[in-house]
DRENRO-708014 format. One record per residue (C-alpha): residue in one letter; x, y, z. Coordinates in steps of 0.2 Angstrom, whole numbers, padded with zeros to 4 digits, always signed. Last residue first. Layout:
<rs>
AXYZ/...
</rs>
This chain:
<rs>
L-0171+0158+0711/V-0170+0140+0713/P-0187+0133+0710/G-0193+0118+0721/S-0189+0102+0730/P-0174+0099+0720/A-0173+0085+0707/N-0164+0068+0710/R-0175+0060+0696/D-0183+0045+0705/P-0188+0056+0719/S-0196+0069+0708/A-0199+0087+0716/W-0203+0100+0702/R-0193+0107+0687/A-0200+0122+0679/R-0201+0120+0660/T-0190+0119+0644/S-0194+0113+0627/A-0209+0123+0625/R-0202+0140+0618/V-0191+0153+0627/V-0179+0162+0615/L-0163+0168+0625/E-0154+0181+0616/P-0137+0183+0610/Q-0126+0199+0611/F-0115+0203+0597/L-0095+0205+0599/Y-0084+0213+0589/E-0066+0206+0589/A-0053+0219+0584/A-0043+0225+0570/R-0050+0242+0569/A-0060+0244+0552/P-0050+0245+0536/R-0053+0259+0525/G-0044+0254+0509/K-0059+0250+0499/I-0057+0231+0501/E-0055+0232+0520/D-0071+0243+0521/L-0080+0230+0510/L-0074+0216+0522/A-0080+0226+0538/R-0096+0230+0530/V-0099+0212+0525/A-0095+0206+0542/A-0107+0219+0551/V-0122+0213+0539/G-0119+0195+0544/M-0118+0199+0562/A-0134+0209+0563/Q-0143+0196+0552/V-0135+0181+0562/P-0140+0188+0580/Q-0137+0171+0588/R-0153+0165+0597/V-0150+0154+0613/T-0164+0141+0612/T-0180+0134+0618/L-0186+0123+0604/P-0204+0120+0599/P-0208+0102+0605/D-0208+0094+0592/T-0200+0106+0580/F-0209+0121+0572/S-0201+0135+0581/M-0184+0128+0577/L-0188+0131+0558/P-0174+0143+0555/S-0159+0141+0566/D-0161+0148+0584/D-0142+0147+0587/A-0141+0137+0602/G-0152+0123+0609/V-0159+0122+0627/V-0168+0105+0633/S-0178+0101+0648/V-0179+0083+0655/D-0194+0074+0663/E-0209+0085+0657/P-0200+0095+0644/V-0196+0084+0634/R-0202+0067+0640/L-0193+0051+0646/G-0193+0033+0640/H-0174+0033+0638/R-0176+0033+0619/R-0187+0050+0622/V-0172+0058+0630/A-0160+0053+0617/R-0172+0060+0603/V-0173+0077+0612/A-0154+0077+0613/G-0152+0074+0594/L-0163+0088+0592/A-0152+0099+0604/M-0137+0094+0595/L-0144+0101+0579/D-0149+0117+0588/S-0132+0120+0592/G-0120+0118+0608/C-0133+0111+0619/V-0138+0116+0637/L-0147+0100+0644/A-0159+0098+0659/T-0164+0085+0672/A-0147+0077+0671/G-0147+0060+0681/R-0130+0053+0676/R-0140+0042+0663/V-0147+0058+0656/L-0129+0064+0653/L-0124+0049+0643/S-0140+0049+0632/A-0137+0068+0630/A-0119+0065+0623/S-0124+0052+0610/Q-0140+0061+0604/G-0130+0077+0602/G-0117+0069+0592/E-0130+0061+0582/V-0139+0076+0577/D-0123+0086+0573/F-0108+0096+0581/P-0097+0081+0586/S-0095+0076+0604/L-0091+0084+0621/E-0100+0079+0637/V-0101+0089+0653/L-0110+0084+0668/D-0098+0076+0679/D-0092+0093+0686/T-0111+0098+0689/D-0114+0098+0708/H-0098+0109+0713/G-0104+0123+0701/L-0122+0125+0709/G-0121+0140+0719/L-0128+0152+0708/E-0112+0161+0704/R-0104+0145+0701/L-0118+0140+0689/S-0115+0155+0679/A-0097+0153+0678/R-0098+0136+0672/F-0110+0141+0657/G-0100+0156+0653/A-0084+0145+0653/L-0093+0132+0643/R-0099+0145+0630/R-0081+0151+0629/Q-0072+0135+0626/V-0085+0129+0613/T-0082+0146+0603/S-0063+0143+0604/Y-0065+0126+0597/R-0052+0113+0603/L-0065+0108+0615/P-0075+0097+0603/G-0093+0101+0600/S-0106+0103+0613/L-0116+0095+0628/F-0118+0103+0645/G-0129+0094+0658/I-0139+0103+0672/R-0142+0094+0688/R-0149+0107+0698/H-0165+0112+0690/G-0178+0124+0697/L-0184+0134+0683/E-0172+0149+0688/V-0158+0136+0686/L-0163+0132+0668/H-0163+0150+0663/R-0147+0154+0672/A-0138+0140+0663/A-0144+0146+0645/I-0141+0165+0650/R-0122+0161+0655/G-0118+0149+0640/A-0124+0163+0628/T-0115+0176+0638/V-0099+0167+0636/D-0102+0164+0618/D-0104+0182+0613/C-0108+0181+0595/S-0093+0185+0585/V-0088+0197+0571/C-0069+0197+0568/P-0058+0210+0560/V-0040+0203+0556/G-0025+0210+0564/L-0017+0193+0568/G-0013+0197+0586/P-0028+0188+0593/I-0037+0175+0581/D-0055+0177+0583/G-0067+0163+0579/N-0085+0166+0575/V-0085+0176+0559/F-0069+0180+0552/V-0064+0195+0540/I-0051+0194+0526/P-0044+0208+0514/L-0029+0201+0504/R-0013+0211+0508/R-0003+0196+0502/R+0006+0196+0519/R-0011+0195+0527/L-0015+0179+0517/G+0002+0171+0523/H-0003+0176+0541/Y-0019+0166+0539/R-0011+0150+0533/S+0002+0152+0547/R-0013+0148+0559/D-0006+0130+0562/I-0021+0121+0570/T-0025+0118+0588/T-0036+0133+0593/D-0048+0129+0580/A-0060+0144+0577/H-0048+0150+0562/L-0052+0133+0554/G-0069+0139+0549/S-0085+0146+0559/V-0088+0159+0544/F-0073+0164+0534/L-0075+0179+0522/I-0063+0181+0508/G-0057+0196+0498/S-0057+0204+0481/V-0056+0187+0473/G-0043+0183+0460/R-0049+0167+0453/D-0033+0158+0457/L-0034+0166+0475/L-0052+0158+0477/M-0045+0141+0471/G-0030+0141+0484/V-0042+0147+0498/Y-0054+0133+0493/E-0040+0120+0494/D-0034+0127+0511/E-0052+0126+0518/G-0055+0108+0513/A-0062+0100+0498/G-0075+0086+0500/E-0079+0071+0510/P-0078+0078+0528/T-0087+0093+0521/Q-0082+0112+0519/T-0094+0124+0510/C-0087+0137+0497/L-0098+0151+0491/V-0091+0162+0478/A-0101+0178+0484/T-0104+0191+0470/Y-0101+0209+0473/G-0110+0225+0467/H-0113+0233+0484/R-0131+0226+0487/A-0125+0209+0481/L-0113+0209+0496/G-0126+0211+0508/T-0137+0198+0500/E-0123+0185+0499/I-0119+0188+0518/V-0137+0186+0523/Q-0139+0170+0514/A-0123+0163+0518/F-0127+0166+0537/F-0143+0157+0535/P-0135+0143+0525/F-0124+0142+0540/V-0138+0142+0554/P-0146+0127+0545/N-0133+0114+0551/Q-0130+0103+0537/L-0122+0117+0526/E-0104+0111+0532/A-0093+0125+0538/T-0092+0141+0528/I-0080+0150+0516/L-0087+0165+0507/G-0074+0171+0494/V-0079+0188+0486/L-0080+0192+0467/G-0084+0208+0458/S-0066+0216+0459/S-0059+0201+0451/R-0041+0203+0457/P-0027+0206+0445/R-0014+0191+0445/L+0003+0196+0452/G+0002+0185+0468/N-0003+0169+0458/P+0011+0171+0446/R+0007+0178+0429/E+0005+0167+0415/Y+0016+0170+0400/G+0007+0175+0383/L+0019+0187+0377/V+0007+0201+0378/D+0002+0196+0396/M+0021+0194+0401/A+0025+0212+0394/T+0010+0220+0403/L+0017+0213+0419/V+0034+0219+0416/A+0027+0236+0410/S+0017+0238+0425/R+0032+0234+0437/A+0042+0247+0428/R+0029+0261+0430/P+0026+0256+0448/S+0044+0258+0452/V+0054+0242+0457/G+0065+0242+0473/P+0054+0230+0482/R+0053+0211+0479/E+0037+0202+0472/N+0047+0187+0465/L+0042+0190+0447/V+0043+0209+0449/R+0062+0207+0456/S+0067+0195+0442/V+0060+0207+0429/T+0070+0221+0436/A+0086+0210+0436/K+0082+0207+0418/S+0084+0224+0414/V+0069+0234+0407/G+0061+0238+0390/A+0046+0228+0393/Q+0047+0217+0378/R+0066+0216+0380/A+0064+0212+0398/I+0051+0199+0395/E+0061+0191+0381/D+0077+0191+0391/L+0068+0183+0407/R+0060+0170+0395/A+0077+0165+0389/A+0084+0164+0408/M+0069+0153+0412/
</rs>
């Protein structure tokens, strides 16, 4: 190593101490000396440390959750299109249980010298994980933006759907249809998005005078069709006449569970999804859901990242986008039915 320092110092025309400071990214080196050291390394064929490699100005990392849920390909499409309009190419990295994880993808993207990284519903939404990984990226001054999952105090812009409102409007819709035994099923509670949606759901029921009747009607399971089916089956057995689901995939699993109990959607049990993923209007029955404004959120996330890259960072805050209830055929009014413990009429 000492011989290498000597060689680089001679080539750059600086001292070994200056070379050491550059390699260790320490202060006290002029821009001209730093440039001379890096140029000397390139001329001599030495590989630069990760933090000293030039960024590929045309590449942006896009790390998403698994693509099984159709809302994530939708996000990817909107973000890739937005980046392309500004001359950037997205390097799409999707997480799967069997494949590479977020940390591995981040390492690969850093090796490729990306200009920034967009995280869509990644580990940043998990309130139990070690968040020092993101502090490390901030220390590198790498532009990053989160989608759905703010980390307060980190100083990173975050674009989120207002999950509290999403939980509220789903619950209110079902109460206005006359349901009192309303179940909530979603992914693990460690995710901030789940915590918020459940908080909104419970707050809405309390405001409508039903909070005390639903404490046993919450089931958390994996964010997929099978998880939705399992959770919904338990809730139907407990007398739920309506189900608020944490994703459209979970809602499809809930519809399957209702039918396997010999019941019908929506005649016996109403089901509300979340996201309004593509093709949900073509399911059987067409799914009532709470639409996540993916187009607007994706465009805003791209704008925030490009501003960071260009040195015009947006205020480091969470920007909330309002969800919208899309009523289709999987929900209907609940009328008296002795065998399902339904109310005598609509609750308005």
